[in-house]
N, C-alpha and C positions, 0 to 999 in steps of 0.2 A: 604819109600813107606807107604801109608796109607791103612787101612783095614776097608773100609766102608761096613756096612751091612744094610739091610732093614728088620725090624721086626714089627710085630703087637703085641701090648700090650694094654689091657683094651680098646678095640675099637679105638685105635689110631695107626697110622703108624709112625714109627720112622726110620730115617736114621741116623745111628751113626758111628762115626769113633772110632773103638775099640782101636786104638792106643792112643786115648786121655782118655781112661777110666783108673782110678787110682787103682781100686781094684776090684777083683772078689771074690765071695764067692760061694763055692760048698758045698751044704748040703747033708747029707747022703741019704735023700729021693729023690735025683736027681735034686733038684731045684738049679738053678744058679741065683745069684743076682749080679747086678752091678748098679752103679749110673751114671746117665747121667752127662757128664762133664758140669760144670758151672751152674747146676740147683739143685742138691740135690734130684732129682727124682729117686727113686729106681725102677729098672726094674727087675721083678722076673719072670723067665720063667722055664718051665719044658718040658720034651719031649711029654707029653700028650696034653697040650694046645697049644703049638707052636713048633711043631717038627722041622720045617725048621730053625727058628731063634735059637732054642736051639742047634742044631747040628753045626750051624755056630759059635756060641759063644764057644761051647765046643771045636771045632777044633782049634779055636784061642787060647784058654787057653792051650791046649795041645802043640801047637806050641811054645807058649810063655814059657811054663814050660821046654820044651826040649832045647830051644835055648837061652833064655833070662834070666834065673834065675841066673844071675851072680852078677854084681855090685849093682844095685839098686832094683832089684825085690826080695822079700822075700816070701817064702811060709811057712805058719804056720798052725798048727791045733789049732783052737781057738773056744771055745763055741760050741763044737761038729760039727764044719764045717771046711773046708780047705779054707784059705784065701790066695790069691796071691796078694800082695801089691807092688806098685811101691813107694819105699821109697823116691825116688827123688822128689816126689810131696808132701811129708809131710813137713809142715812148722813149726812145733813145737813138742818138745819132753819134757817129764817130767820124773823125777826119784824121787821116794819116797818109803822109807822102803824096798829097794831092788827090786822094781818093776819099769819097764819102761812102760810108757804110751804115746800114740800118738792118734790122731783123724784122721779117714779116710777122705781124701778130698772129697768134694762134698756130704758129709753126716755128721751127728753129732755123729757117732758111735765111742766110745773110744775103743782102743785096749790096753789091759794091759798084759804085759808079765812078768811072775814071774821067777826068776832065778831057783828056786827049781822045778817048774812045767815043764819048757821048757828051759833047759840050753843052748841047741844049738842055738835056735832062739834068746835067750837073748844075747848070745855072738855075734852072727852075727849082731844083731841090735846095740849093743854097739860099735863093730868095725865100722859099717857103720856111726853111729853118730860121732865118733871120726875122721874118715877119711873125712867125708863131712864137718863137722863144725869146726874141729880143737879143740873142747872142749871135756873133758872127763866127765863121769858121775858116780854116784853111789859109791863114795868113802866116807866113814864116816869121817867127819871133825875131830872128836875127836880121831879116830884111827890114822889119818894121823898126827895130832899134837903130839900124843903120840910117834909115830915113830920118828918124827923130834927131839923131845926133847931127846929121847933115844940116837939118833945118836950123838947129840951135847955133851951129857954126856959121850960118848964113849961106850955106851951099845949096846945091840942087839935090832933089831926091834921086835915089838910085833906082833904076827900073830893073 
């Protein structure tokens, strides 16, 4: 079932299928941002300027959070806002220096998750990547090689 809404934004009327939106951002000031599918256009709404559209999107996000934050949806606190992201729409991931990075679809915004800053989201993202792609990430090659050499020599793994 699709979830179509009609909203006014910057003197334009939009009819949007929220089921096709890949990420929502809820800022502390009550602003909600999402990107129109296949266009990269950001829609930023709040309850003062567009109360009807705001509450439709807010209700959709609440419903999504209560029922769908399972396999592919991830909710993270990032950059002083709450992000709800459909990971199934992410097409590339990067791991560097213990950080996981991906880009929101329909925008050019990078999301960087640090293991030390957000270990729960980091682990959920790692599990998702491994389950979805069959590839693992963020193992230091020198550490892994040292462990393999130690095992061959009959020694213990290095932690």
